[in-house]
C-alpha positions in Angstrom: -186.2 -202.4 221.8 -184.3 -201.1 218.7 -183.3 -203.6 215.9 -179.6 -203.5 214.6 -178.6 -205.4 211.7 -175.8 -207.9 212.7 -175.9 -210.6 210.2 -178.3 -212.5 208.3 -178.2 -216.3 208.1 -179.3 -217.7 204.9 -182.4 -220.0 204.7 -181.1 -223.5 203.7 -182.3 -227.0 204.0 -181.5 -228.8 207.2 -177.9 -230.4 207.0 -177.3 -232.9 209.8 -173.6 -232.9 208.8 -172.9 -229.3 208.4 -175.5 -227.6 210.8 -177.1 -230.2 213.5 -173.8 -232.4 214.1 -171.4 -229.2 213.8 -168.4 -228.8 216.2 -170.6 -226.0 218.4 -173.5 -228.5 218.7 -171.3 -231.4 219.7 -169.1 -229.7 222.1 -172.1 -228.1 223.8 -173.9 -231.5 224.1 -170.8 -233.1 225.7 -170.4 -230.2 228.0 -174.0 -230.3 229.2 -173.5 -234.2 229.6 -170.8 -233.6 232.0 -172.6 -230.9 233.5 -175.6 -233.1 234.4 -173.5 -235.8 235.5 -172.1 -233.5 238.4 -175.4 -231.8 239.0 -177.2 -235.0 239.6 -174.5 -237.1 241.1 -175.3 -235.3 244.6 -178.9 -236.6 244.5 -177.4 -240.2 243.7 -174.7 -240.4 246.4 -176.5 -238.0 248.8 -177.3 -240.8 251.5 -174.1 -242.9 251.0 -171.9 -239.7 251.3 -173.9 -238.3 254.1 -173.5 -241.5 256.2 -169.6 -241.8 255.3 -169.0 -238.4 257.1 -171.0 -239.3 260.1 -174.7 -238.4 259.6 -177.6 -240.6 260.2 -181.5 -240.6 260.8 -183.2 -237.4 260.1 -180.1 -235.5 259.3 -179.8 -237.4 256.0 -183.0 -235.4 254.7 -182.2 -232.3 256.7 -178.5 -232.0 255.4 -179.4 -233.1 252.1 -181.7 -230.4 251.4 -179.0 -227.9 253.0 -176.4 -229.1 250.6 -178.7 -229.1 247.4 -179.6 -225.6 248.5 -176.2 -224.5 248.6 -175.5 -225.8 245.2 -178.5 -224.3 244.1 -177.4 -220.7 245.5 -174.2 -221.3 243.8 -175.9 -221.6 240.6 -177.8 -218.6 240.9 -174.8 -216.5 241.6 -172.9 -218.3 238.7 -175.8 -217.7 236.2 -175.5 -214.2 236.7 -171.7 -214.1 236.7 -171.2 -216.3 233.6 -174.2 -214.8 231.7 -172.8 -211.3 231.9 -169.3 -212.5 231.0 -170.6 -214.4 228.3 -172.2 -211.2 226.7 -168.9 -209.1 227.5 -166.2 -211.5 226.7 -167.8 -214.0 224.3 -169.5 -217.4 224.7 -166.6 -219.8 224.1 -164.5 -218.4 227.0 -167.3 -219.1 229.2 -167.4 -222.7 228.2 -163.7 -222.8 229.2 -164.0 -221.2 232.2 -167.2 -222.8 233.8 -166.1 -226.5 233.1 -162.9 -225.9 234.5 -164.2 -224.6 237.8 -166.8 -227.3 238.4 -164.3 -230.0 237.3 -161.9 -228.8 240.4 -164.9 -228.6 242.6 -166.0 -232.1 241.5 -162.4 -233.4 242.4 -162.5 -231.7 245.8 -166.0 -233.0 246.6 -164.1 -236.4 246.7 -162.0 -235.4 249.5 -164.5 -233.9 251.9 -164.6 -235.1 255.6 -167.2 -232.6 257.1 -170.7 -231.3 256.2 -169.1 -227.7 256.2 -166.4 -228.7 253.5 -169.2 -230.4 251.6 -171.2 -227.1 251.5 -168.2 -225.1 250.5 -167.6 -227.3 247.4 -171.1 -228.0 246.4 -171.5 -224.1 246.4 -168.5 -223.7 244.2 -169.5 -226.6 242.0 -172.9 -224.7 241.6 -171.3 -221.6 240.3 -169.1 -223.7 237.8 -172.2 -225.7 236.7 -174.3 -222.2 236.0 -172.2 -221.3 232.9 -172.3 -224.6 230.8 -175.8 -224.7 229.5 -176.4 -221.0 228.9 -173.2 -220.4 227.0 -173.7 -223.7 225.0 -177.2 -222.9 223.9 -176.6 -219.2 223.0 -173.5 -220.5 220.9 -175.7 -223.0 219.1 -178.5 -220.6 218.3 -176.1 -218.1 216.9 -174.3 -220.5 214.8 -177.0 -222.4 213.2 -179.6 -221.3 210.7 -182.9 -220.4 212.3 -184.8 -223.0 210.6 -182.7 -225.7 212.3 -181.9 -224.1 215.5 -184.4 -225.9 217.2 -182.7 -229.5 216.2 -179.5 -228.2 217.6 -180.6 -227.4 221.1 -182.6 -230.6 221.1 -179.4 -232.7 220.5 -177.6 -230.7 223.2 -180.3 -231.5 225.7 -180.9 -235.2 224.6 -177.2 -235.8 224.8 -176.7 -233.7 228.0 -179.5 -235.2 230.3 -178.2 -238.6 229.5 -175.2 -237.8 231.5 -177.4 -238.7 234.6 -177.7 -242.2 233.5 -174.0 -242.6 233.4 -173.7 -240.8 237.0 -176.0 -243.7 238.3 -173.8 -246.4 236.7 -170.7 -244.9 237.9 -172.1 -244.3 241.3 -173.2 -248.1 241.7 -169.8 -249.2 240.2 -167.6 -247.2 242.3 -167.5 -245.5 245.7 -168.9 -242.2 246.0 -165.6 -240.5 246.2 -164.5 -242.1 243.1 -167.6 -241.0 241.4 -166.7 -237.4 242.0 -163.2 -237.8 240.7 -164.4 -239.5 237.6 -166.7 -236.5 236.9 -163.8 -234.1 237.5 -161.6 -236.1 234.9 -164.4 -235.9 232.4 -164.6 -232.4 232.4 -160.8 -231.9 232.3 -160.8 -234.1 229.4 -163.6 -231.9 227.7 -161.5 -229.0 227.9 -159.1 -230.5 225.4 -162.1 -230.6 222.9 -162.9 -227.1 223.5 -159.7 -225.7 221.6 -161.7 -226.6 218.4 -164.7 -224.3 219.0 -165.3 -221.1 217.3 -166.9 -218.0 218.5 -170.7 -217.0 217.2 -170.0 -214.9 214.1 -173.2 -212.9 215.2 -171.5 -211.9 218.6 -168.3 -211.0 216.7 -170.1 -208.6 214.3 -171.9 -207.1 217.6 -168.6 -206.8 219.4 -167.3 -204.6 216.8 -170.1 -201.9 217.4 -170.5 -199.5 220.1 -173.2 -201.4 222.0 -173.9 -202.1 225.7 -173.5 -205.6 226.5 -174.2 -208.1 229.4 -176.2 -205.3 231.3 -178.2 -207.7 233.4 -180.1 -204.8 235.2 -181.3 -203.7 231.9 -183.8 -206.8 232.4 -185.4 -205.2 235.2 -185.5 -201.3 234.0 -188.1 -202.0 231.3 -191.7 -203.2 232.5 -192.2 -205.2 229.5 -188.8 -206.8 229.4 -189.0 -207.7 232.9 -192.3 -209.6 232.8 -191.1 -211.3 229.6 -188.0 -212.5 231.6 -189.8 -213.7 234.9 -192.4 -215.6 232.6 -189.4 -217.2 230.6 -188.0 -218.5 234.1 -191.5 -219.4 235.5 -192.6 -222.0 232.8 -189.9 -224.3 234.2 -191.0 -224.5 237.7 -192.6 -227.9 237.3 -189.3 -229.5 235.9 -187.4 -228.7 239.2 -190.3 -229.4 241.4 -190.4 -232.9 240.0 -186.6 -233.4 240.1 -185.9 -231.5 243.1 -188.8 -232.9 245.4 -190.5 -236.0 243.8 -187.3 -237.6 242.5 -184.6 -236.5 245.0 -186.6 -237.4 248.0 -188.2 -240.5 246.3 -187.2 -242.9 249.0 -188.9 -240.8 251.7 -192.1 -240.5 249.5 -191.8 -244.4 248.6 -191.7 -245.2 252.6 -194.7 -243.3 253.3 -196.7 -244.6 250.6 -195.7 -248.0 251.6 -194.1 -248.9 248.2 -193.2 -252.6 248.6 -189.3 -253.0 247.9 -186.4 -250.6 248.3 -186.5 -247.4 246.3 -183.4 -245.9 245.8 -182.7 -242.1 244.9 -180.1 -243.2 242.3 -182.4 -245.5 240.5 -185.2 -243.1 240.6 -182.9 -240.4 239.2 -181.5 -242.7 236.4 -185.3 -243.7 235.3 -186.2 -240.1 235.4 -183.4 -238.8 233.2 -183.9 -241.9 230.8 -187.3 -240.3 230.3 -185.8 -237.1 230.1 -183.7 -238.1 227.1 -186.9 -239.2 225.0 -188.9 -236.3 226.4 -186.4 -233.7 225.2 -186.0 -235.3 221.9 -189.7 -235.6 221.5 -190.5 -232.1 222.2 -187.5 -230.6 220.3 -188.7 -232.7 217.3 -192.3 -231.7 217.8 -191.4 -228.0 218.0 -189.8 -228.1 214.6 -192.7 -230.2 213.2 -195.4 -228.0 214.5 -193.5 -225.1 213.9 -194.3 -223.7 217.5 -192.7 -223.6 220.9 -195.6 -222.7 222.9 -197.9 -225.3 221.9 -195.2 -228.1 222.7 -194.4 -226.6 226.1 -198.3 -226.5 226.9 -198.7 -230.1 225.8 -195.7 -231.2 228.0 -197.1 -229.3 231.1 -200.4 -231.0 230.8 -198.4 -234.4 230.7 -196.5 -233.3 233.8 -199.6 -232.3 235.5 -201.0 -236.0 235.0 -197.9 -237.7 235.8 -197.6 -235.9 239.2 -201.3 -236.8 240.0 -200.3 -240.5 239.2 -197.2 -240.2 241.5 -199.3 -239.6 244.5 -201.5 -242.5 243.7 -198.7 -244.8 244.1 -199.7 -246.2 247.4 -199.0 -249.8 248.0 -197.5 -250.1 244.7 -194.1 -252.1 244.1 -190.6 -250.5 243.5 -190.5 -251.4 239.7 -193.9 -249.5 239.0 -192.4 -246.4 241.2 -189.5 -246.4 238.8 -191.6 -246.8 235.7 -193.6 -243.7 236.9 -190.4 -242.0 237.4 -189.5 -242.5 233.8 -193.0 -241.0 232.8 -192.3 -238.2 234.9 -188.9 -237.5 233.1 -190.5 -237.5 229.7 -193.3 -235.3 230.9 -190.8 -232.7 232.1 -188.6 -233.3 229.0 -189.1 -229.6 227.7 -185.9 -228.5 229.0 -184.5 -227.8 225.8 -187.3 -225.8 224.5 -187.7 -224.0 227.7 -183.8 -222.6 227.4 -184.6 -222.0 223.7 -187.7 -220.0 224.3 -185.8 -217.8 226.8 -182.7 -217.2 224.7 -184.8 -216.3 221.7 -187.0 -213.7 223.5 -184.0 -211.4 223.8 -181.3 -209.4 221.7 -177.6 -210.7 221.2 -176.2 -208.3 223.6 -178.0 -209.7 226.6 -178.8 -213.2 225.2 -176.1 -215.3 226.9 -177.1 -213.3 230.2 -180.6 -214.3 230.0 -179.6 -218.0 228.6 -177.3 -218.4 231.7 -179.6 -217.0 234.3 -183.0 -218.4 233.4 -182.0 -222.1 233.6 -180.1 -221.3 236.9 -182.7 -219.3 238.4 -185.4 -222.0 237.8 -182.8 -224.5 239.3 -182.7 -222.0 242.2 -186.3 -222.2 243.0 -185.5 -225.4 244.3 -184.7 -223.5 247.5 -188.0 -221.8 247.9 -189.6 -225.0 246.8 -188.0 -227.3 249.4 -188.5 -224.6 252.0 -192.2 -224.4 251.4 -192.3 -228.1 251.2 -190.6 -228.7 254.4 -192.8 -225.9 255.9 -196.1 -227.6 254.6 -194.8 -231.0 255.5 -195.1 -230.1 259.3 -198.7 -229.5 259.1 -199.8 -231.7 256.0 -197.6 -234.5 256.0 -195.2 -235.4 253.2 -197.7 -236.7 250.7 -200.1 -233.5 251.0 -197.1 -230.9 251.3 -195.8 -232.5 248.0 -199.4 -232.4 246.3 -200.1 -228.8 247.3 -196.7 -227.4 246.2 -196.7 -229.3 242.8 -200.1 -227.8 242.1 -198.8 -224.3 242.9 -195.8 -224.8 240.6 -198.1 -225.9 237.7 -200.5 -223.1 237.9 -197.8 -220.5 238.0 -196.3 -222.4 235.1 -199.4 -222.5 232.9 -199.9 -218.6 233.4 -196.2 -217.9 232.5 -196.5 -219.7 229.3 -199.7 -218.0 228.4 -198.0 -214.6 228.7 -195.0 -215.5 226.7 -194.9 -214.8 222.7 -194.2 -217.4 220.1 -190.4 -217.5 219.1 -190.1 -220.1 216.4 -188.4 -218.9 213.2 -187.8 -215.4 215.0 -185.1 -213.6 213.5 -182.4 -213.2 216.3 -180.2 -210.5 214.5 -181.1 -207.5 216.8 -179.8 -206.2 220.0 -181.7 -204.7 223.0 -181.5 -201.0 223.5 
């Protein structure tokens, strides 16, 4: 890796008006809000929507897993596509393109009448959803002074994850088809706000130089760079184990554990994401206060391990306690903002958008092998033991990956990868 001077951001005191509440931060936060609304909406309306197109019984779980995997497969492809385009064409163009695509897909989801049609539009929605967070975080990191960029990503994540809360309220107030239409409408409305967003100055100056940009394969041609990239992905495994398994399939877990009362996936998702709002705010603030990303992620990984253990001791509890623990899990996995920030800060400006887009979507995509492993283990161990084994494996991998990463707090981002 060779350093090229691109620009130097002056060290200033944090200004909430000028820095943290600047246009790039606000627009990125609202974009992620709509992104999360759509991403989580399927988990909330899964049972209702599948019943409406004629499915029942075990199909509600099996086809639900299939559709979730189609969405995540789209995000894997989209993460690579938008990331490369973000480095080659600019961060702002990706913000426009991604939200337009998933808004159209959202509206189309409201018209589906078959599992095949549902799968196609969840895949397309996944492609669109893949570009929002990576481009937004990259834009924020490159526009804010390095001493306050952690606060910027904190705001993006905190506002963004609250989109799940809105998704739950909308799903309860309206039919599942209308809930999808509303999501598409929110995305289209946000496109108007995007007009005022300006491109990263750091990117503009790099664009003027003869530098290779958006080379996804360069992440695999250098051993040190490859392992740094993989570790950046794997520290997020527990987040999507908790959301993709424990929360998404909470009705099935609750039934097996004889939880009294009816446990709704929508309510579990809402409480989880309420916890995530506070968790992302707390982790972002702590990383600035402690001047360390790694220490905070380690602390939240410990909290996640404890919350997973507690989840499997809910046998015989009532639904209200189940929801409370869903909120605790949400808080514990609330290092999402720091997770993306660490990944983006590990790499140079010429592949930063590629990394920031692919890392969160690759970790979301791990839902596919996680759910496959979970379903395989469930046949032999039962749903509870299968969940515990897969959860323990995810935690061990994440701890090791974090240990192998370098600290990035206050790191100078004004360089490119050779």
